[in-house]
C-alpha positions as CSV (number, residue, x, y, z in Angstrom):
1,M,-151.8,-36.7,25.8
2,E,-149.6,-36.0,22.8
3,S,-146.5,-38.2,22.8
4,M,-143.1,-36.6,23.2
5,K,-140.8,-36.6,20.3
6,L,-137.6,-38.5,21.0
7,I,-134.3,-37.2,19.8
8,S,-130.9,-38.9,19.5
9,S,-128.8,-38.4,22.5
10,N,-125.5,-39.6,21.0
11,C,-124.3,-39.0,17.5
12,Q,-121.5,-41.5,17.6
13,A,-121.9,-45.0,16.2
14,V,-122.0,-48.0,18.6
15,P,-121.2,-51.7,18.0
16,D,-124.0,-53.7,16.4
17,G,-126.2,-55.3,19.0
18,E,-126.2,-58.7,17.3
19,R,-122.8,-58.9,15.6
20,G,-120.7,-56.5,17.6
21,I,-118.1,-57.4,20.1
22,V,-115.7,-55.2,22.1
23,V,-112.2,-56.4,23.0
24,A,-111.2,-54.0,25.8
25,L,-107.5,-53.6,26.7
26,D,-106.0,-52.6,30.0
27,I,-102.4,-51.7,29.1
28,S,-99.5,-51.5,31.5
29,K,-95.7,-51.3,31.1
30,D,-95.1,-55.0,30.9
31,S,-98.4,-56.6,30.0
32,I,-101.8,-56.2,28.3
33,T,-105.0,-57.6,29.9
34,Y,-107.9,-58.0,27.5
35,R,-111.5,-59.2,27.7
36,A,-114.0,-59.7,24.9
37,C,-117.3,-58.2,26.0
38,R,-120.9,-58.3,24.8
39,P,-124.0,-56.9,26.5
40,G,-124.4,-58.9,29.7
41,A,-121.4,-61.3,29.0
42,A,-117.7,-61.2,28.9
43,T,-114.8,-63.6,28.6
44,R,-112.3,-64.2,31.4
45,P,-109.4,-61.8,31.5
46,V,-106.4,-62.9,29.4
47,K,-102.9,-61.4,30.0
48,V,-100.3,-61.2,27.3
49,S,-96.8,-59.6,27.3
50,Q,-96.0,-56.1,26.1
51,D,-93.9,-57.2,23.1
52,M,-94.3,-58.5,19.6
53,N,-95.0,-61.9,20.8
54,G,-97.9,-60.6,22.9
55,F,-99.1,-58.4,20.1
56,G,-99.2,-61.5,17.9
57,K,-101.3,-63.4,20.4
58,L,-103.7,-60.5,20.7
59,S,-104.0,-60.2,16.9
60,S,-104.7,-64.0,16.7
61,A,-107.6,-63.6,19.3
62,L,-109.0,-60.7,17.3
63,E,-108.8,-62.7,14.1
64,Q,-110.6,-65.6,15.8
65,F,-113.5,-63.3,16.8
66,S,-113.6,-61.9,13.2
67,N,-113.7,-65.4,11.7
68,E,-116.7,-66.1,14.0
69,S,-118.6,-63.3,12.1
70,Y,-118.2,-60.8,14.9
71,D,-117.8,-57.0,14.1
72,V,-114.7,-56.5,16.3
73,W,-114.1,-53.2,18.1
74,V,-110.9,-52.7,20.1
75,G,-111.1,-50.3,23.0
76,Y,-108.4,-49.0,25.3
77,E,-107.5,-46.2,27.7
78,P,-104.2,-44.3,27.1
79,T,-101.4,-45.0,29.5
80,G,-98.8,-42.6,28.2
81,P,-96.0,-44.2,26.1
82,Y,-97.0,-47.7,27.1
83,S,-100.1,-47.7,24.8
84,C,-98.5,-46.1,21.7
85,C,-96.7,-49.2,20.3
86,V,-99.7,-51.5,20.5
87,L,-102.0,-48.8,19.1
88,E,-99.7,-48.4,16.1
89,Y,-99.6,-52.2,15.7
90,L,-103.4,-52.5,15.7
91,A,-104.0,-49.5,13.5
92,E,-101.5,-50.7,10.8
93,N,-103.2,-54.2,10.9
94,G,-106.6,-52.6,10.1
95,W,-108.5,-53.1,13.4
96,H,-111.1,-50.6,14.5
97,V,-109.6,-48.9,17.5
98,V,-111.3,-46.4,19.8
99,Q,-110.1,-44.6,22.9
100,I,-111.7,-44.1,26.4
101,N,-110.9,-41.3,28.8
102,P,-109.2,-43.0,31.8
103,K,-111.1,-40.9,34.4
104,H,-114.4,-42.1,32.8
105,T,-113.4,-45.7,33.3
106,S,-113.1,-45.6,37.1
107,R,-116.3,-43.5,37.4
108,F,-118.2,-45.9,35.2
109,N,-117.0,-48.9,37.2
110,D,-118.2,-47.3,40.5
111,I,-121.6,-46.7,38.9
112,R,-121.9,-50.1,37.3
113,D,-121.5,-52.3,40.4
114,N,-121.5,-49.6,43.2
115,K,-118.0,-50.8,44.2
116,P,-115.0,-48.4,44.3
117,G,-111.7,-49.7,43.3
118,K,-109.5,-50.4,40.3
119,D,-107.7,-53.5,39.0
120,D,-106.6,-54.9,35.7
121,P,-109.4,-57.5,35.3
122,R,-112.1,-55.0,36.1
123,D,-111.1,-52.1,34.0
124,P,-111.8,-53.8,30.6
125,L,-115.4,-54.1,31.7
126,G,-115.7,-50.4,32.2
127,I,-114.0,-49.7,28.9
128,A,-116.3,-52.0,27.0
129,G,-119.4,-50.5,28.8
130,L,-118.5,-47.0,27.7
131,I,-117.9,-48.1,24.1
132,W,-121.4,-49.7,24.0
133,Q,-122.8,-46.4,25.0
134,G,-120.9,-44.5,22.4
135,C,-118.7,-42.7,24.9
136,Y,-115.4,-42.9,23.1
137,R,-113.1,-41.0,20.7
138,I,-111.2,-42.0,17.6
139,P,-107.4,-41.8,18.4
140,L,-105.1,-40.0,16.1
141,H,-102.8,-42.3,14.2
142,L,-100.4,-40.0,12.4
143,T,-98.1,-41.2,9.6
144,G,-95.4,-39.7,7.4
145,V,-94.7,-36.0,7.9
146,Y,-97.5,-35.6,10.4
147,A,-95.9,-38.2,12.7
148,E,-92.6,-36.5,12.4
149,L,-94.1,-33.1,13.2
150,R,-95.8,-34.7,16.3
151,A,-92.4,-36.0,17.5
152,A,-90.9,-32.6,16.8
153,S,-93.5,-30.7,18.7
154,A,-93.0,-33.1,21.7
155,E,-89.3,-32.5,21.5
156,W,-89.7,-28.8,21.4
157,G,-92.0,-28.9,24.5
158,M,-89.3,-30.9,26.4
159,L,-86.5,-28.6,25.4
160,S,-88.6,-25.5,26.3
161,K,-89.5,-27.0,29.7
162,E,-85.9,-27.8,30.5
163,S,-84.8,-24.4,29.3
164,T,-87.3,-22.6,31.6
165,M,-86.2,-24.8,34.5
166,L,-82.5,-23.9,34.0
167,K,-83.2,-20.2,33.7
168,N,-85.2,-20.2,36.9
169,Q,-82.3,-22.0,38.7
170,L,-79.8,-19.6,37.2
171,H,-81.8,-16.6,38.4
172,A,-81.8,-18.1,41.9
173,M,-78.1,-18.8,41.9
174,L,-77.2,-15.3,40.6
175,E,-79.2,-13.9,43.6
176,L,-76.6,-15.5,45.8
177,W,-73.5,-15.0,43.6
178,F,-74.1,-11.4,42.6
179,P,-77.6,-10.0,43.6
180,E,-76.9,-6.5,42.1
181,L,-76.3,-7.9,38.6
182,R,-80.0,-7.5,37.8
183,S,-79.9,-3.8,38.6
184,V,-77.1,-3.2,36.1
185,F,-78.6,-5.2,33.2
186,K,-82.3,-5.6,32.1
187,S,-81.8,-9.4,32.3
188,G,-79.5,-11.4,34.5
189,L,-79.1,-13.9,31.6
190,C,-78.3,-11.4,28.8
191,K,-75.0,-11.9,26.8
192,S,-73.1,-9.3,28.8
193,A,-74.2,-10.7,32.2
194,C,-73.4,-14.2,31.2
195,A,-70.0,-13.1,30.0
196,I,-69.3,-11.6,33.4
197,A,-70.4,-14.7,35.2
198,K,-68.2,-16.9,33.0
199,K,-65.1,-14.6,33.4
200,Y,-65.1,-13.9,37.1
201,A,-65.6,-16.4,39.9
202,S,-66.8,-13.9,42.5
203,V,-67.6,-10.2,43.1
204,E,-64.0,-9.9,44.6
205,A,-62.6,-11.0,41.2
206,I,-64.7,-8.4,39.5
207,C,-63.4,-5.7,41.8
208,S,-59.8,-6.9,41.2
209,A,-60.2,-6.8,37.4
210,G,-60.7,-3.0,37.5
211,L,-62.6,-0.8,35.1
212,A,-60.6,-1.6,32.0
213,G,-60.9,-5.3,32.5
214,V,-64.6,-5.2,33.0
215,R,-65.2,-2.9,30.1
216,G,-63.2,-5.2,27.8
217,V,-65.3,-8.2,28.8
218,L,-68.5,-6.3,28.2
219,N,-67.4,-4.8,24.9
220,K,-66.4,-8.3,23.6
221,A,-69.7,-9.9,24.6
222,S,-71.9,-7.1,23.2
223,S,-69.9,-6.0,20.2
224,G,-69.1,-2.7,21.9
225,R,-72.6,-1.8,23.0
226,A,-72.5,-2.5,26.7
227,G,-69.1,-1.1,27.6
228,F,-70.6,2.0,29.3
229,R,-72.1,-0.2,32.0
230,A,-68.7,-1.2,33.3
231,E,-68.5,1.6,35.9
232,A,-71.9,0.8,37.2
233,L,-71.1,-2.9,37.4
234,L,-67.9,-2.2,39.2
235,N,-69.5,0.0,41.8
236,A,-72.3,-2.6,42.3
237,A,-69.6,-5.3,42.9
238,R,-67.8,-3.1,45.5
239,G,-70.9,-2.7,47.5
240,S,-72.5,-6.1,46.9
241,K,-74.2,-8.1,49.6
242,A,-73.3,-11.3,47.9
243,L,-72.4,-14.4,49.9
244,R,-68.7,-14.8,50.7
245,N,-68.7,-18.5,51.5
246,G,-69.3,-21.3,49.1
247,Q,-68.9,-19.1,46.0
248,K,-66.4,-21.4,44.3
249,T,-68.8,-24.3,44.1
250,R,-71.7,-22.0,43.4
251,H,-69.8,-20.4,40.5
252,R,-69.0,-23.9,39.0
253,T,-72.8,-24.7,39.2
254,I,-73.5,-21.5,37.3
255,L,-71.0,-22.3,34.6
256,N,-72.5,-25.8,34.2
257,H,-76.0,-24.4,33.9
258,L,-75.0,-21.9,31.3
259,A,-73.3,-24.6,29.3
260,R,-76.4,-26.8,29.4
261,L,-78.6,-23.8,28.5
262,E,-76.4,-23.0,25.5
263,L,-76.6,-26.6,24.4
264,I,-80.4,-26.6,24.6
265,E,-80.6,-23.3,22.6
266,A,-78.4,-24.9,19.9
267,Q,-80.6,-28.0,19.8
268,K,-83.7,-25.8,19.5
269,A,-82.2,-23.9,16.6
270,V,-81.4,-27.2,14.8
271,L,-84.9,-28.5,15.6
272,K,-86.6,-25.3,14.3
273,S,-84.7,-25.6,11.0
274,E,-85.9,-29.2,10.7
275,M,-89.5,-28.1,11.4
276,E,-89.2,-25.6,8.5
277,R,-88.0,-28.3,6.2
278,M,-90.8,-30.7,7.2
279,L,-93.5,-28.0,6.8
280,L,-92.5,-27.4,3.2
281,D,-93.8,-30.9,2.4
282,L,-97.3,-29.9,3.5
283,P,-99.3,-27.5,1.3
284,E,-101.7,-26.5,4.1
285,S,-98.8,-25.4,6.3
286,Q,-97.8,-22.7,3.7
287,R,-101.3,-21.3,3.7
288,I,-101.3,-21.2,7.5
289,L,-97.9,-19.5,7.6
290,S,-99.3,-16.8,5.2
291,V,-101.1,-15.4,8.2
292,A,-99.0,-12.7,9.9
293,G,-98.3,-13.9,13.4
294,M,-98.3,-17.6,12.7
295,G,-94.7,-18.8,12.9
296,V,-92.9,-22.1,12.4
297,I,-93.3,-23.2,16.0
298,S,-97.0,-22.4,16.4
299,T,-97.8,-24.1,13.0
300,T,-95.8,-27.2,14.0
301,L,-97.6,-27.4,17.3
302,L,-101.0,-27.1,15.6
303,I,-100.4,-29.6,12.8
304,G,-98.2,-31.9,14.9
305,E,-100.8,-32.3,17.7
306,C,-103.9,-32.3,15.5
307,G,-102.7,-33.9,12.2
308,N,-104.4,-33.0,9.0
309,L,-107.0,-30.3,9.8
310,K,-109.1,-31.4,6.9
311,D,-110.1,-34.5,8.9
312,Y,-112.1,-32.3,11.3
313,S,-115.1,-30.0,11.3
314,V,-114.6,-26.6,13.0
315,K,-116.5,-27.8,16.1
316,Q,-114.5,-31.1,16.3
317,L,-111.3,-29.1,16.0
318,E,-112.3,-26.7,18.8
319,K,-113.2,-29.7,21.0
320,L,-109.9,-31.4,20.3
321,V,-107.9,-28.3,21.2
322,G,-110.1,-27.5,24.2
323,L,-111.4,-24.2,23.0
324,N,-115.1,-25.3,22.9
325,L,-117.4,-23.5,25.2
326,C,-119.1,-25.0,28.2
327,E,-121.0,-23.9,31.2
328,F,-122.2,-25.2,34.6
329,S,-125.8,-24.3,35.3
330,S,-128.4,-25.8,37.5
331,G,-131.8,-24.5,38.5
332,R,-131.7,-20.8,39.1
333,H,-127.9,-20.7,38.9
334,K,-126.7,-19.7,35.5
335,G,-123.0,-20.4,34.9
336,K,-120.7,-18.4,32.8
337,L,-119.6,-19.6,29.4
338,K,-115.9,-20.6,29.4
339,I,-113.6,-22.9,27.4
340,S,-113.5,-26.5,28.4
341,K,-109.6,-26.8,28.4
342,C,-110.2,-30.6,27.8
343,G,-107.8,-31.0,24.9
344,R,-104.3,-30.2,23.5
345,S,-102.9,-27.7,25.9
346,S,-99.8,-27.0,23.8
347,V,-102.0,-26.0,20.8
348,R,-104.1,-23.7,23.1
349,Y,-100.9,-22.1,24.3
350,A,-99.6,-21.6,20.7
351,L,-102.9,-20.1,19.6
352,C,-103.1,-17.7,22.5
353,M,-99.6,-16.5,22.0
354,A,-100.3,-16.0,18.3
355,A,-103.5,-14.2,19.2
356,T,-101.6,-11.9,21.5
357,Q,-99.4,-10.8,18.5
358,M,-102.5,-10.3,16.3
359,M,-104.2,-8.1,18.8
360,R,-101.5,-5.4,18.5
361,K,-101.9,-2.3,16.3
362,T,-100.6,-4.0,13.2
363,G,-102.4,-7.3,13.8
364,I,-105.4,-8.5,11.9
365,Y,-107.5,-8.8,15.1
366,H,-106.6,-5.4,16.6
367,D,-110.0,-3.9,15.8
368,V,-111.9,-6.9,17.2
369,A,-109.9,-6.7,20.4
370,E,-110.5,-3.0,20.7
371,D,-114.3,-3.5,20.3
372,M,-114.4,-6.2,22.9
373,R,-112.3,-4.0,25.3
374,S,-114.7,-1.1,24.8
375,N,-117.5,-3.5,25.8
376,G,-115.8,-4.2,29.1
377,K,-114.2,-7.5,28.3
378,R,-111.0,-8.5,30.2
379,S,-107.7,-9.1,28.5
380,G,-107.9,-12.8,29.2
381,E,-111.4,-13.1,27.7
382,I,-110.3,-11.1,24.6
383,R,-107.3,-13.3,24.1
384,V,-109.3,-16.5,24.3
385,A,-112.0,-15.1,22.0
386,V,-109.4,-14.1,19.4
387,A,-107.7,-17.5,19.7
388,R,-111.1,-19.2,18.8
389,K,-111.5,-16.9,15.8
390,L,-107.9,-17.6,14.7
391,L,-108.5,-21.4,15.0
392,R,-111.5,-21.1,12.7
393,L,-109.5,-19.0,10.2
394,L,-106.6,-21.5,10.2
395,H,-109.1,-24.4,9.6
396,A,-110.6,-22.6,6.6
397,L,-107.1,-21.9,5.2
398,A,-106.1,-25.6,5.7
399,C,-109.2,-26.8,3.9
400,G,-109.0,-24.2,1.1
401,A,-106.7,-23.8,-1.9
402,Q,-105.2,-20.3,-1.5
403,G,-103.3,-18.3,1.1
404,F,-104.4,-15.6,3.4
405,D,-105.5,-12.4,1.8
406,R,-105.5,-9.6,4.4
407,Q,-107.4,-7.1,2.2
408,Q,-110.2,-9.6,1.6
409,F,-110.3,-10.5,5.3
410,V,-110.5,-6.8,6.4
411,A,-113.1,-6.0,3.7
412,R,-115.4,-8.9,4.8
413,R,-115.0,-8.3,8.5
414,G,-117.7,-6.0,9.9
415,T,-120.1,-6.6,6.9
416,G,-121.8,-9.6,8.5
417,D,-120.1,-11.9,6.0
418,D,-117.9,-14.2,8.1
419,Q,-116.9,-16.4,5.2
420,V,-113.5,-16.8,3.6
421,I,-114.1,-17.8,0.0
422,H,-111.5,-19.8,-1.8
423,Q,-111.3,-19.9,-5.6
424,D,-110.9,-23.6,-5.7
425,G,-113.1,-24.7,-2.8
426,P,-116.3,-23.9,-0.9
427,A,-116.9,-21.1,1.4
428,L,-115.7,-22.0,4.9
429,A,-116.5,-20.3,8.2
430,A,-113.4,-18.5,9.4
431,A,-113.9,-15.7,11.8
């Protein structure tokens, strides 16, 4: 019988079987529990504090293993903000740090000793076991402008989330204060509607102001463009079904929410200008921004979450973002290909929003979207497919030396040549 050819099942490096040692960390808010692990052996768990004193003790232990001629690997599972400080400390001191998916640790522990449960002394064993099998990823340690963009993208996400929350609450409050407001204006939070809410405490106050008073408020808020809505607004107020009780406190709540919303919008404007300034320091950002449809926010989210795109291959970048394809098939069941969504969700959102813009008539992917639509693809599938193409294009631009040339892009598309050629660099797969 002819012997079967064995192929490598894992392309990632693993610690050396003779000299390697894995120091696995279980990180909590106040302490770090670590164990040094070798195949079939491990030290007793040691707990140090989550401060510079504890970091120094951990570094001393790592140096001791290194002095004993061990090849030291440090493994950990992310625990939100609690793991960031020690990760930066270890990276800046030159230690080889790798990261484990937290959900894999608990599953591996259950398989390893057939015992469910989770505790600090036990988790480092699972972390070390996964590293010895090559099941890890290299964490992103961003410095300089990249680190600032990472913080800016996180702040933008928090401000956007708080803004959406306030808008939803305001819509709910306006349904009680003046439900008919949405029938007069396209949006209950437009400038004219907000001016009415700030000026008058109730629908009775609107009725008492009269046509001239309401028209004056609308003209001032809209620079004279919404004054014609005054009569419709006054009629809606006279026949409103709004609540009559509790409106004084409810109106004060609306004013507070509007003030907070204005503050958030002002903070977002300042942050956006800061993003523009930081992007000027990165040459690849200017090449990315040369693509029509890629703005300051989407570019900041991409670079801030991923770092320097030159550090990745196209497949690695797709996997980091969660746009890599996967399927669930077994036996006769053939699953459908879909994206994994195991990555940076904010980058996926930014790419899909940019792809939506580029699928319009003037967009660079309009023809691609129309071809897929004629083949029976749904809008969601088209948007994801265009986002994947866009990611490959942006990676090529970041690794190249010139900006986006739409004429060259359109000329090469449809000819079977999916390469974007840069004058000062190699051809890179783009779309």
